[in-house]
mmCIF file as Biopython writes it, N, C-alpha, C and O atoms, coordinates in Angstrom:
data_model
#
loop_
_atom_site.group_PDB
_atom_site.id
_atom_site.type_symbol
_atom_site.label_atom_id
_atom_site.label_alt_id
_atom_site.label_comp_id
_atom_site.label_asym_id
_atom_site.label_entity_id
_atom_site.label_seq_id
_atom_site.pdbx_PDB_ins_code
_atom_site.Cartn_x
_atom_site.Cartn_y
_atom_site.Cartn_z
_atom_site.occupancy
_atom_site.B_iso_or_equiv
_atom_site.auth_seq_id
_atom_site.auth_asym_id
_atom_site.pdbx_PDB_model_num
ATOM 1   N N  . UNK A ? 1  ? 146.636 97.639  113.629 1.0 0.0 1  A 1 
ATOM 2   C CA . UNK A ? 1  ? 147.002 97.867  115.008 1.0 0.0 1  A 1 
ATOM 3   C C  . UNK A ? 1  ? 145.962 97.207  115.915 1.0 0.0 1  A 1 
ATOM 4   O O  . UNK A ? 1  ? 144.794 97.060  115.557 1.0 0.0 1  A 1 
ATOM 5   N N  . UNK A ? 2  ? 146.429 96.818  117.094 1.0 0.0 2  A 1 
ATOM 6   C CA . UNK A ? 2  ? 145.556 96.147  118.055 1.0 0.0 2  A 1 
ATOM 7   C C  . UNK A ? 2  ? 145.919 96.622  119.465 1.0 0.0 2  A 1 
ATOM 8   O O  . UNK A ? 2  ? 147.092 96.692  119.829 1.0 0.0 2  A 1 
ATOM 9   N N  . UNK A ? 3  ? 144.888 96.944  120.246 1.0 0.0 3  A 1 
ATOM 10  C CA . UNK A ? 3  ? 145.103 97.248  121.662 1.0 0.0 3  A 1 
ATOM 11  C C  . UNK A ? 3  ? 144.507 96.117  122.487 1.0 0.0 3  A 1 
ATOM 12  O O  . UNK A ? 3  ? 143.443 95.587  122.166 1.0 0.0 3  A 1 
ATOM 13  N N  . UNK A ? 4  ? 145.213 95.757  123.554 1.0 0.0 4  A 1 
ATOM 14  C CA . UNK A ? 4  ? 144.742 94.716  124.459 1.0 0.0 4  A 1 
ATOM 15  C C  . UNK A ? 4  ? 145.083 95.117  125.893 1.0 0.0 4  A 1 
ATOM 16  O O  . UNK A ? 4  ? 146.011 95.887  126.140 1.0 0.0 4  A 1 
ATOM 17  N N  . UNK A ? 5  ? 144.318 94.580  126.816 1.0 0.0 5  A 1 
ATOM 18  C CA . UNK A ? 5  ? 144.584 94.774  128.242 1.0 0.0 5  A 1 
ATOM 19  C C  . UNK A ? 5  ? 144.192 93.483  128.948 1.0 0.0 5  A 1 
ATOM 20  O O  . UNK A ? 5  ? 143.042 93.050  128.875 1.0 0.0 5  A 1 
ATOM 21  N N  . UNK A ? 6  ? 145.138 92.882  129.619 1.0 0.0 6  A 1 
ATOM 22  C CA . UNK A ? 6  ? 144.876 91.619  130.305 1.0 0.0 6  A 1 
ATOM 23  C C  . UNK A ? 6  ? 144.328 91.880  131.702 1.0 0.0 6  A 1 
ATOM 24  O O  . UNK A ? 6  ? 144.991 92.508  132.527 1.0 0.0 6  A 1 
ATOM 25  N N  . UNK A ? 7  ? 143.134 91.404  131.965 1.0 0.0 7  A 1 
ATOM 26  C CA . UNK A ? 7  ? 142.529 91.458  133.295 1.0 0.0 7  A 1 
ATOM 27  C C  . UNK A ? 7  ? 142.643 92.823  133.962 1.0 0.0 7  A 1 
ATOM 28  O O  . UNK A ? 7  ? 143.007 92.921  135.134 1.0 0.0 7  A 1 
ATOM 29  N N  . UNK A ? 8  ? 142.333 93.865  133.217 1.0 0.0 8  A 1 
ATOM 30  C CA . UNK A ? 8  ? 142.341 95.207  133.785 1.0 0.0 8  A 1 
ATOM 31  C C  . UNK A ? 8  ? 143.721 95.818  133.929 1.0 0.0 8  A 1 
ATOM 32  O O  . UNK A ? 8  ? 143.868 96.839  134.601 1.0 0.0 8  A 1 
ATOM 33  N N  . UNK A ? 9  ? 144.727 95.229  133.323 1.0 0.0 9  A 1 
ATOM 34  C CA . UNK A ? 9  ? 146.085 95.771  133.385 1.0 0.0 9  A 1 
ATOM 35  C C  . UNK A ? 9  ? 146.260 96.939  132.430 1.0 0.0 9  A 1 
ATOM 36  O O  . UNK A ? 9  ? 145.284 97.455  131.885 1.0 0.0 9  A 1 
ATOM 37  N N  . UNK A ? 10 ? 147.478 97.348  132.231 1.0 0.0 10 A 1 
ATOM 38  C CA . UNK A ? 10 ? 147.777 98.435  131.309 1.0 0.0 10 A 1 
ATOM 39  C C  . UNK A ? 10 ? 147.463 98.028  129.876 1.0 0.0 10 A 1 
ATOM 40  O O  . UNK A ? 10 ? 147.545 96.855  129.512 1.0 0.0 10 A 1 
ATOM 41  N N  . UNK A ? 11 ? 147.104 99.016  129.077 1.0 0.0 11 A 1 
ATOM 42  C CA . UNK A ? 11 ? 146.872 98.772  127.661 1.0 0.0 11 A 1 
ATOM 43  C C  . UNK A ? 11 ? 148.193 98.498  126.964 1.0 0.0 11 A 1 
ATOM 44  O O  . UNK A ? 11 ? 149.215 99.101  127.290 1.0 0.0 11 A 1 
ATOM 45  N N  . UNK A ? 12 ? 148.166 97.588  126.005 1.0 0.0 12 A 1 
ATOM 46  C CA . UNK A ? 12 ? 149.317 97.273  125.162 1.0 0.0 12 A 1 
ATOM 47  C C  . UNK A ? 12 ? 148.913 97.521  123.724 1.0 0.0 12 A 1 
ATOM 48  O O  . UNK A ? 12 ? 147.739 97.400  123.376 1.0 0.0 12 A 1 
ATOM 49  N N  . UNK A ? 13 ? 149.878 97.867  122.887 1.0 0.0 13 A 1 
ATOM 50  C CA . UNK A ? 13 ? 149.621 98.198  121.483 1.0 0.0 13 A 1 
ATOM 51  C C  . UNK A ? 13 ? 150.532 97.362  120.594 1.0 0.0 13 A 1 
ATOM 52  O O  . UNK A ? 13 ? 151.746 97.316  120.795 1.0 0.0 13 A 1 
ATOM 53  N N  . UNK A ? 14 ? 149.933 96.705  119.612 1.0 0.0 14 A 1 
ATOM 54  C CA . UNK A ? 14 ? 150.693 95.853  118.700 1.0 0.0 14 A 1 
ATOM 55  C C  . UNK A ? 14 ? 150.351 96.160  117.254 1.0 0.0 14 A 1 
ATOM 56  O O  . UNK A ? 14 ? 149.202 96.449  116.922 1.0 0.0 14 A 1 
ATOM 57  N N  . UNK A ? 15 ? 151.369 96.093  116.392 1.0 0.0 15 A 1 
ATOM 58  C CA . UNK A ? 15 ? 151.175 96.225  114.959 1.0 0.0 15 A 1 
ATOM 59  C C  . UNK A ? 15 ? 151.173 94.810  114.388 1.0 0.0 15 A 1 
ATOM 60  O O  . UNK A ? 15 ? 152.230 94.212  114.186 1.0 0.0 15 A 1 
ATOM 61  N N  . UNK A ? 16 ? 149.989 94.284  114.133 1.0 0.0 16 A 1 
ATOM 62  C CA . UNK A ? 16 ? 149.871 92.889  113.696 1.0 0.0 16 A 1 
ATOM 63  C C  . UNK A ? 16 ? 150.415 92.650  112.296 1.0 0.0 16 A 1 
ATOM 64  O O  . UNK A ? 16 ? 150.743 91.514  111.954 1.0 0.0 16 A 1 
ATOM 65  N N  . UNK A ? 17 ? 150.518 93.695  111.478 1.0 0.0 17 A 1 
ATOM 66  C CA . UNK A ? 17 ? 151.070 93.488  110.143 1.0 0.0 17 A 1 
ATOM 67  C C  . UNK A ? 17 ? 152.585 93.280  110.200 1.0 0.0 17 A 1 
ATOM 68  O O  . UNK A ? 17 ? 153.176 92.777  109.245 1.0 0.0 17 A 1 
ATOM 69  N N  . UNK A ? 18 ? 153.213 93.664  111.312 1.0 0.0 18 A 1 
ATOM 70  C CA . UNK A ? 18 ? 154.664 93.489  111.456 1.0 0.0 18 A 1 
ATOM 71  C C  . UNK A ? 18 ? 155.037 92.427  112.470 1.0 0.0 18 A 1 
ATOM 72  O O  . UNK A ? 18 ? 156.200 92.031  112.553 1.0 0.0 18 A 1 
ATOM 73  N N  . UNK A ? 19 ? 154.067 91.959  113.245 1.0 0.0 19 A 1 
ATOM 74  C CA . UNK A ? 19 ? 154.373 90.943  114.242 1.0 0.0 19 A 1 
ATOM 75  C C  . UNK A ? 19 ? 153.108 90.336  114.799 1.0 0.0 19 A 1 
ATOM 76  O O  . UNK A ? 19 ? 152.555 90.844  115.775 1.0 0.0 19 A 1 
ATOM 77  N N  . UNK A ? 20 ? 152.641 89.267  114.203 1.0 0.0 20 A 1 
ATOM 78  C CA . UNK A ? 20 ? 151.389 88.649  114.624 1.0 0.0 20 A 1 
ATOM 79  C C  . UNK A ? 20 ? 151.507 87.957  115.968 1.0 0.0 20 A 1 
ATOM 80  O O  . UNK A ? 20 ? 150.490 87.611  116.569 1.0 0.0 20 A 1 
ATOM 81  N N  . UNK A ? 21 ? 152.722 87.746  116.454 1.0 0.0 21 A 1 
ATOM 82  C CA . UNK A ? 21 ? 152.923 87.058  117.722 1.0 0.0 21 A 1 
ATOM 83  C C  . UNK A ? 21 ? 152.749 87.993  118.922 1.0 0.0 21 A 1 
ATOM 84  O O  . UNK A ? 21 ? 152.816 87.540  120.064 1.0 0.0 21 A 1 
ATOM 85  N N  . UNK A ? 22 ? 152.532 89.268  118.686 1.0 0.0 22 A 1 
ATOM 86  C CA . UNK A ? 22 ? 152.324 90.253  119.748 1.0 0.0 22 A 1 
ATOM 87  C C  . UNK A ? 22 ? 153.463 90.227  120.769 1.0 0.0 22 A 1 
ATOM 88  O O  . UNK A ? 22 ? 153.232 90.071  121.968 1.0 0.0 22 A 1 
ATOM 89  N N  . UNK A ? 23 ? 154.694 90.381  120.276 1.0 0.0 23 A 1 
ATOM 90  C CA . UNK A ? 23 ? 155.856 90.388  121.162 1.0 0.0 23 A 1 
ATOM 91  C C  . UNK A ? 23 ? 156.489 91.763  121.289 1.0 0.0 23 A 1 
ATOM 92  O O  . UNK A ? 23 ? 157.344 91.961  122.152 1.0 0.0 23 A 1 
ATOM 93  N N  . UNK A ? 24 ? 156.094 92.725  120.452 1.0 0.0 24 A 1 
ATOM 94  C CA . UNK A ? 24 ? 156.691 94.063  120.474 1.0 0.0 24 A 1 
ATOM 95  C C  . UNK A ? 24 ? 155.619 95.084  120.852 1.0 0.0 24 A 1 
ATOM 96  O O  . UNK A ? 24 ? 154.909 95.598  119.987 1.0 0.0 24 A 1 
ATOM 97  N N  . UNK A ? 25 ? 155.509 95.372  122.145 1.0 0.0 25 A 1 
ATOM 98  C CA . UNK A ? 25 ? 154.510 96.315  122.650 1.0 0.0 25 A 1 
ATOM 99  C C  . UNK A ? 25 ? 154.946 97.736  122.287 1.0 0.0 25 A 1 
ATOM 100 O O  . UNK A ? 25 ? 156.005 98.193  122.716 1.0 0.0 25 A 1 
ATOM 101 N N  . UNK A ? 26 ? 154.133 98.424  121.503 1.0 0.0 26 A 1 
ATOM 102 C CA . UNK A ? 26 ? 154.449 99.763  121.022 1.0 0.0 26 A 1 
ATOM 103 C C  . UNK A ? 26 ? 153.830 100.870 121.880 1.0 0.0 26 A 1 
ATOM 104 O O  . UNK A ? 26 ? 153.952 102.044 121.533 1.0 0.0 26 A 1 
ATOM 105 N N  . UNK A ? 27 ? 153.180 100.532 122.969 1.0 0.0 27 A 1 
ATOM 106 C CA . UNK A ? 27 ? 152.439 101.509 123.773 1.0 0.0 27 A 1 
ATOM 107 C C  . UNK A ? 27 ? 153.294 102.693 124.196 1.0 0.0 27 A 1 
ATOM 108 O O  . UNK A ? 27 ? 152.857 103.837 124.068 1.0 0.0 27 A 1 
ATOM 109 N N  . UNK A ? 28 ? 154.483 102.455 124.689 1.0 0.0 28 A 1 
ATOM 110 C CA . UNK A ? 28 ? 155.339 103.541 125.169 1.0 0.0 28 A 1 
ATOM 111 C C  . UNK A ? 28 ? 155.888 104.380 124.016 1.0 0.0 28 A 1 
ATOM 112 O O  . UNK A ? 28 ? 156.144 105.572 124.183 1.0 0.0 28 A 1 
ATOM 113 N N  . UNK A ? 29 ? 156.070 103.762 122.850 1.0 0.0 29 A 1 
ATOM 114 C CA . UNK A ? 29 ? 156.636 104.480 121.704 1.0 0.0 29 A 1 
ATOM 115 C C  . UNK A ? 29 ? 155.598 105.230 120.895 1.0 0.0 29 A 1 
ATOM 116 O O  . UNK A ? 29 ? 155.937 106.160 120.163 1.0 0.0 29 A 1 
ATOM 117 N N  . UNK A ? 30 ? 154.324 104.836 121.018 1.0 0.0 30 A 1 
ATOM 118 C CA . UNK A ? 30 ? 153.265 105.476 120.239 1.0 0.0 30 A 1 
ATOM 119 C C  . UNK A ? 30 ? 152.086 105.843 121.143 1.0 0.0 30 A 1 
ATOM 120 O O  . UNK A ? 30 ? 150.985 105.323 120.962 1.0 0.0 30 A 1 
ATOM 121 N N  . UNK A ? 31 ? 152.307 106.733 122.113 1.0 0.0 31 A 1 
ATOM 122 C CA . UNK A ? 31 ? 151.246 107.062 123.062 1.0 0.0 31 A 1 
ATOM 123 C C  . UNK A ? 31 ? 150.022 107.727 122.425 1.0 0.0 31 A 1 
ATOM 124 O O  . UNK A ? 31 ? 148.900 107.512 122.884 1.0 0.0 31 A 1 
ATOM 125 N N  . UNK A ? 32 ? 150.221 108.523 121.387 1.0 0.0 32 A 1 
ATOM 126 C CA . UNK A ? 32 ? 149.078 109.169 120.730 1.0 0.0 32 A 1 
ATOM 127 C C  . UNK A ? 32 ? 148.183 108.148 120.041 1.0 0.0 32 A 1 
ATOM 128 O O  . UNK A ? 32 ? 146.958 108.232 120.130 1.0 0.0 32 A 1 
ATOM 129 N N  . UNK A ? 33 ? 148.786 107.197 119.364 1.0 0.0 33 A 1 
ATOM 130 C CA . UNK A ? 33 ? 148.012 106.147 118.703 1.0 0.0 33 A 1 
ATOM 131 C C  . UNK A ? 33 ? 147.311 105.273 119.730 1.0 0.0 33 A 1 
ATOM 132 O O  . UNK A ? 33 ? 146.154 104.896 119.546 1.0 0.0 33 A 1 
ATOM 133 N N  . UNK A ? 34 ? 148.019 104.950 120.821 1.0 0.0 34 A 1 
ATOM 134 C CA . UNK A ? 34 ? 147.421 104.162 121.891 1.0 0.0 34 A 1 
ATOM 135 C C  . UNK A ? 34 ? 146.204 104.879 122.464 1.0 0.0 34 A 1 
ATOM 136 O O  . UNK A ? 34 ? 145.151 104.268 122.648 1.0 0.0 34 A 1 
ATOM 137 N N  . UNK A ? 35 ? 146.344 106.164 122.743 1.0 0.0 35 A 1 
ATOM 138 C CA . UNK A ? 35 ? 145.238 106.942 123.302 1.0 0.0 35 A 1 
ATOM 139 C C  . UNK A ? 35 ? 144.040 106.976 122.338 1.0 0.0 35 A 1 
ATOM 140 O O  . UNK A ? 35 ? 142.894 106.838 122.763 1.0 0.0 35 A 1 
ATOM 141 N N  . UNK A ? 36 ? 144.311 107.157 121.056 1.0 0.0 36 A 1 
ATOM 142 C CA . UNK A ? 36 ? 143.233 107.188 120.065 1.0 0.0 36 A 1 
ATOM 143 C C  . UNK A ? 36 ? 142.475 105.862 120.047 1.0 0.0 36 A 1 
ATOM 144 O O  . UNK A ? 36 ? 141.244 105.850 120.052 1.0 0.0 36 A 1 
ATOM 145 N N  . UNK A ? 37 ? 143.198 104.758 120.025 1.0 0.0 37 A 1 
ATOM 146 C CA . UNK A ? 37 ? 142.556 103.450 119.953 1.0 0.0 37 A 1 
ATOM 147 C C  . UNK A ? 37 ? 141.839 103.087 121.249 1.0 0.0 37 A 1 
ATOM 148 O O  . UNK A ? 37 ? 140.766 102.485 121.209 1.0 0.0 37 A 1 
ATOM 149 N N  . UNK A ? 38 ? 142.416 103.443 122.400 1.0 0.0 38 A 1 
ATOM 150 C CA . UNK A ? 38 ? 141.733 103.139 123.653 1.0 0.0 38 A 1 
ATOM 151 C C  . UNK A ? 38 ? 140.500 104.027 123.839 1.0 0.0 38 A 1 
ATOM 152 O O  . UNK A ? 38 ? 139.508 103.596 124.427 1.0 0.0 38 A 1 
ATOM 153 N N  . UNK A ? 39 ? 140.560 105.256 123.344 1.0 0.0 39 A 1 
ATOM 154 C CA . UNK A ? 39 ? 139.369 106.121 123.377 1.0 0.0 39 A 1 
ATOM 155 C C  . UNK A ? 39 ? 138.257 105.518 122.522 1.0 0.0 39 A 1 
ATOM 156 O O  . UNK A ? 39 ? 137.088 105.541 122.908 1.0 0.0 39 A 1 
ATOM 157 N N  . UNK A ? 40 ? 138.627 104.979 121.359 1.0 0.0 40 A 1 
ATOM 158 C CA . UNK A ? 40 ? 137.638 104.338 120.491 1.0 0.0 40 A 1 
ATOM 159 C C  . UNK A ? 40 ? 137.069 103.093 121.165 1.0 0.0 40 A 1 
ATOM 160 O O  . UNK A ? 40 ? 135.868 102.834 121.087 1.0 0.0 40 A 1 
ATOM 161 N N  . UNK A ? 41 ? 137.926 102.329 121.823 1.0 0.0 41 A 1 
ATOM 162 C CA . UNK A ? 41 ? 137.456 101.132 122.522 1.0 0.0 41 A 1 
ATOM 163 C C  . UNK A ? 41 ? 136.479 101.529 123.624 1.0 0.0 41 A 1 
ATOM 164 O O  . UNK A ? 41 ? 135.428 100.906 123.779 1.0 0.0 41 A 1 
ATOM 165 N N  . UNK A ? 42 ? 136.822 102.566 124.391 1.0 0.0 42 A 1 
ATOM 166 C CA . UNK A ? 42 ? 135.956 102.995 125.483 1.0 0.0 42 A 1 
ATOM 167 C C  . UNK A ? 42 ? 134.613 103.489 124.966 1.0 0.0 42 A 1 
ATOM 168 O O  . UNK A ? 42 ? 133.580 103.202 125.570 1.0 0.0 42 A 1 
ATOM 169 N N  . UNK A ? 43 ? 134.608 104.227 123.858 1.0 0.0 43 A 1 
ATOM 170 C CA . UNK A ? 43 ? 133.351 104.697 123.266 1.0 0.0 43 A 1 
ATOM 171 C C  . UNK A ? 43 ? 132.486 103.506 122.856 1.0 0.0 43 A 1 
ATOM 172 O O  . UNK A ? 43 ? 131.276 103.506 123.084 1.0 0.0 43 A 1 
ATOM 173 N N  . UNK A ? 44 ? 133.104 102.500 122.256 1.0 0.0 44 A 1 
ATOM 174 C CA . UNK A ? 44 ? 132.368 101.291 121.883 1.0 0.0 44 A 1 
ATOM 175 C C  . UNK A ? 44 ? 131.849 100.590 123.136 1.0 0.0 44 A 1 
ATOM 176 O O  . UNK A ? 44 ? 130.688 100.184 123.184 1.0 0.0 44 A 1 
ATOM 177 N N  . UNK A ? 45 ? 132.709 100.447 124.155 1.0 0.0 45 A 1 
ATOM 178 C CA . UNK A ? 45 ? 132.314 99.785  125.396 1.0 0.0 45 A 1 
ATOM 179 C C  . UNK A ? 45 ? 131.144 100.484 126.074 1.0 0.0 45 A 1 
ATOM 180 O O  . UNK A ? 45 ? 130.237 99.831  126.591 1.0 0.0 45 A 1 
ATOM 181 N N  . UNK A ? 46 ? 131.168 101.817 126.070 1.0 0.0 46 A 1 
ATOM 182 C CA . UNK A ? 46 ? 130.058 102.582 126.646 1.0 0.0 46 A 1 
ATOM 183 C C  . UNK A ? 46 ? 128.770 102.357 125.859 1.0 0.0 46 A 1 
ATOM 184 O O  . UNK A ? 46 ? 127.686 102.258 126.433 1.0 0.0 46 A 1 
ATOM 185 N N  . UNK A ? 47 ? 128.906 102.281 124.557 1.0 0.0 47 A 1 
ATOM 186 C CA . UNK A ? 47 ? 127.733 102.107 123.687 1.0 0.0 47 A 1 
ATOM 187 C C  . UNK A ? 47 ? 127.066 100.752 123.897 1.0 0.0 47 A 1 
ATOM 188 O O  . UNK A ? 47 ? 125.839 100.655 123.911 1.0 0.0 47 A 1 
ATOM 189 N N  . UNK A ? 48 ? 127.871 99.711  124.057 1.0 0.0 48 A 1 
ATOM 190 C CA . UNK A ? 48 ? 127.302 98.363  124.166 1.0 0.0 48 A 1 
ATOM 191 C C  . UNK A ? 48 ? 127.142 97.892  125.609 1.0 0.0 48 A 1 
ATOM 192 O O  . UNK A ? 48 ? 126.613 96.808  125.852 1.0 0.0 48 A 1 
ATOM 193 N N  . UNK A ? 49 ? 127.596 98.704  126.570 1.0 0.0 49 A 1 
ATOM 194 C CA . UNK A ? 49 ? 127.395 98.365  127.975 1.0 0.0 49 A 1 
ATOM 195 C C  . UNK A ? 49 ? 128.414 97.417  128.578 1.0 0.0 49 A 1 
ATOM 196 O O  . UNK A ? 49 ? 128.055 96.564  129.390 1.0 0.0 49 A 1 
ATOM 197 N N  . UNK A ? 50 ? 129.663 97.546  128.201 1.0 0.0 50 A 1 
ATOM 198 C CA . UNK A ? 50 ? 130.709 96.711  128.799 1.0 0.0 50 A 1 
ATOM 199 C C  . UNK A ? 50 ? 130.843 97.063  130.273 1.0 0.0 50 A 1 
ATOM 200 O O  . UNK A ? 50 ? 130.919 98.238  130.632 1.0 0.0 50 A 1 
ATOM 201 N N  . UNK A ? 51 ? 130.872 96.051  131.120 1.0 0.0 51 A 1 
ATOM 202 C CA . UNK A ? 51 ? 131.028 96.247  132.555 1.0 0.0 51 A 1 
ATOM 203 C C  . UNK A ? 51 ? 132.513 96.342  132.880 1.0 0.0 51 A 1 
ATOM 204 O O  . UNK A ? 51 ? 133.282 95.460  132.498 1.0 0.0 51 A 1 
ATOM 205 N N  . UNK A ? 52 ? 132.930 97.395  133.576 1.0 0.0 52 A 1 
ATOM 206 C CA . UNK A ? 52 ? 134.353 97.504  133.936 1.0 0.0 52 A 1 
ATOM 207 C C  . UNK A ? 52 ? 134.810 96.303  134.759 1.0 0.0 52 A 1 
ATOM 208 O O  . UNK A ? 52 ? 134.085 95.827  135.632 1.0 0.0 52 A 1 
ATOM 209 N N  . UNK A ? 53 ? 136.008 95.823  134.477 1.0 0.0 53 A 1 
ATOM 210 C CA . UNK A ? 53 ? 136.558 94.640  135.129 1.0 0.0 53 A 1 
ATOM 211 C C  . UNK A ? 53 ? 136.504 94.766  136.643 1.0 0.0 53 A 1 
ATOM 212 O O  . UNK A ? 53 ? 136.131 93.817  137.333 1.0 0.0 53 A 1 
ATOM 213 N N  . UNK A ? 54 ? 136.874 95.934  137.165 1.0 0.0 54 A 1 
ATOM 214 C CA . UNK A ? 54 ? 136.967 96.124  138.610 1.0 0.0 54 A 1 
ATOM 215 C C  . UNK A ? 54 ? 135.627 96.005  139.316 1.0 0.0 54 A 1 
ATOM 216 O O  . UNK A ? 54 ? 135.594 95.808  140.531 1.0 0.0 54 A 1 
ATOM 217 N N  . UNK A ? 55 ? 134.516 96.119  138.587 1.0 0.0 55 A 1 
ATOM 218 C CA . UNK A ? 55 ? 133.207 96.044  139.228 1.0 0.0 55 A 1 
ATOM 219 C C  . UNK A ? 55 ? 132.592 94.650  139.156 1.0 0.0 55 A 1 
ATOM 220 O O  . UNK A ? 55 ? 131.530 94.418  139.734 1.0 0.0 55 A 1 
ATOM 221 N N  . UNK A ? 56 ? 133.232 93.729  138.465 1.0 0.0 56 A 1 
ATOM 222 C CA . UNK A ? 56 ? 132.706 92.371  138.353 1.0 0.0 56 A 1 
ATOM 223 C C  . UNK A ? 56 ? 132.913 91.598  139.653 1.0 0.0 56 A 1 
ATOM 224 O O  . UNK A ? 56 ? 133.897 91.815  140.361 1.0 0.0 56 A 1 
ATOM 225 N N  . UNK A ? 57 ? 131.981 90.693  139.965 1.0 0.0 57 A 1 
ATOM 226 C CA . UNK A ? 57 ? 132.202 89.824  141.131 1.0 0.0 57 A 1 
ATOM 227 C C  . UNK A ? 57 ? 133.476 89.012  140.904 1.0 0.0 57 A 1 
ATOM 228 O O  . UNK A ? 57 ? 133.695 88.488  139.813 1.0 0.0 57 A 1 
ATOM 229 N N  . UNK A ? 58 ? 134.286 88.913  141.901 1.0 0.0 58 A 1 
ATOM 230 C CA . UNK A ? 58 ? 135.527 88.140  141.769 1.0 0.0 58 A 1 
ATOM 231 C C  . UNK A ? 58 ? 136.635 88.872  141.026 1.0 0.0 58 A 1 
ATOM 232 O O  . UNK A ? 58 ? 137.609 88.244  140.612 1.0 0.0 58 A 1 
ATOM 233 N N  . UNK A ? 59 ? 136.511 90.188  140.847 1.0 0.0 59 A 1 
ATOM 234 C CA . UNK A ? 59 ? 137.507 90.940  140.085 1.0 0.0 59 A 1 
ATOM 235 C C  . UNK A ? 59 ? 138.871 90.932  140.775 1.0 0.0 59 A 1 
ATOM 236 O O  . UNK A ? 59 ? 139.883 91.212  140.134 1.0 0.0 59 A 1 
ATOM 237 N N  . UNK A ? 60 ? 138.915 90.619  142.058 1.0 0.0 60 A 1 
ATOM 238 C CA . UNK A ? 60 ? 140.179 90.564  142.773 1.0 0.0 60 A 1 
ATOM 239 C C  . UNK A ? 60 ? 140.874 89.215  142.653 1.0 0.0 60 A 1 
ATOM 240 O O  . UNK A ? 60 ? 141.955 89.020  143.211 1.0 0.0 60 A 1 
ATOM 241 N N  . UNK A ? 61 ? 140.262 88.288  141.931 1.0 0.0 61 A 1 
ATOM 242 C CA . UNK A ? 61 ? 140.840 86.959  141.738 1.0 0.0 61 A 1 
ATOM 243 C C  . UNK A ? 61 ? 142.188 87.075  141.020 1.0 0.0 61 A 1 
ATOM 244 O O  . UNK A ? 61 ? 142.293 87.751  139.996 1.0 0.0 61 A 1 
ATOM 245 N N  . UNK A ? 62 ? 143.194 86.429  141.545 1.0 0.0 62 A 1 
ATOM 246 C CA . UNK A ? 62 ? 144.518 86.410  140.939 1.0 0.0 62 A 1 
ATOM 247 C C  . UNK A ? 62 ? 144.898 84.953  140.671 1.0 0.0 62 A 1 
ATOM 248 O O  . UNK A ? 62 ? 145.107 84.190  141.614 1.0 0.0 62 A 1 
ATOM 249 N N  . UNK A ? 63 ? 144.991 84.558  139.397 1.0 0.0 63 A 1 
ATOM 250 C CA . UNK A ? 63 ? 145.360 83.175  139.108 1.0 0.0 63 A 1 
ATOM 251 C C  . UNK A ? 63 ? 146.795 82.887  139.566 1.0 0.0 63 A 1 
ATOM 252 O O  . UNK A ? 63 ? 147.634 83.786  139.613 1.0 0.0 63 A 1 
ATOM 253 N N  . UNK A ? 64 ? 147.055 81.641  139.896 1.0 0.0 64 A 1 
ATOM 254 C CA . UNK A ? 64 ? 148.400 81.241  140.309 1.0 0.0 64 A 1 
ATOM 255 C C  . UNK A ? 64 ? 149.356 81.370  139.129 1.0 0.0 64 A 1 
ATOM 256 O O  . UNK A ? 64 ? 148.966 81.163  137.980 1.0 0.0 64 A 1 
ATOM 257 N N  . UNK A ? 65 ? 150.585 81.707  139.413 1.0 0.0 65 A 1 
ATOM 258 C CA . UNK A ? 65 ? 151.605 81.860  138.355 1.0 0.0 65 A 1 
ATOM 259 C C  . UNK A ? 65 ? 151.913 80.523  137.702 1.0 0.0 65 A 1 
ATOM 260 O O  . UNK A ? 65 ? 152.742 80.455  136.795 1.0 0.0 65 A 1 
#
């Protein structure tokens, strides 16, 4: 399983053993698993000092479509 969040957006959840292309977001169907993995990510981020996206200079930058 893999959790990702693009530029501070919502978390997405993918089962890479069933779809390596990350086209089937399981976040809504597996909220407990999503919460567990995002909690683990946050604990790791706190431990290593990850800076929240919203606090970075230029965090309001929006690339052109």
